N, C-alpha and C positions, 0 to 999 in steps of 0.2 A: 527390768524382769524379776520374776517376784518367787523365793521359794516356796519347800510344799508349806508352811504353815501361815502364810501368806502376810510378809512383815517383804517390804521394799527392804536389799541391801543396800546399807554406806558407802559401803568398800570392800574391796574383792584382794586378796594378798596373795602372794604367791610366798615361794620361799625362800627368807639370803644364799645368797654366794658360801656363802662361809657353809653350809654342808655340808658343798663339797668337799671343806678339807680334809680329810680322811682320806678320799680317791687320789688326790692329787695328791697330797703326800706317800701312799704306797706306792704310786707311779713313777712317781718322782726319786724312790729307794730302786726299783724296776731296773731301769736306763741304768746306772752302774752295772750290776750280774749281766745284765744283758752283754756289756764294755764289754764285763775283764772274760766275759767268757772268749769275743776274741779276741784278744791281750796273750791265753796263755798258752805258757810251749809247747804242755804238752800235751799230746789232743785226745789223752785220760777227759783228764781235767774237766771240759767244753758242757760235759752233761751238768757236772756242780756247779756249775756258777746258773750255762744256759734253767736248771732244772729250781735251783732259786728266781731268780730274774719271773718266768713259769708260775713258778707260789703268787708271787707282791700282784705279778699283773692281775693273775683271777681271783685271785683278793680284793685290787684294786678294783677290779669291774664291779664286784661283786659289791663291792661301796658305793661305787658310782647308778650300780642299780637301788638300789636299796633306798641312798637319797632326791 
């Protein structure tokens, strides 16, 4: 396979798996908030925990897409 400059590439590379570290870390932060939303006694409190969990989930998804 030749590239545009007429040179043959010696090897191809891919991103290291560690680039997904932020996404995995943020997703692991979202999990306890989802759990806390299920464990609260006051029915008005789950909205706060679900809001935090959704925020971390959206940020983790964005980090995954950017990685």
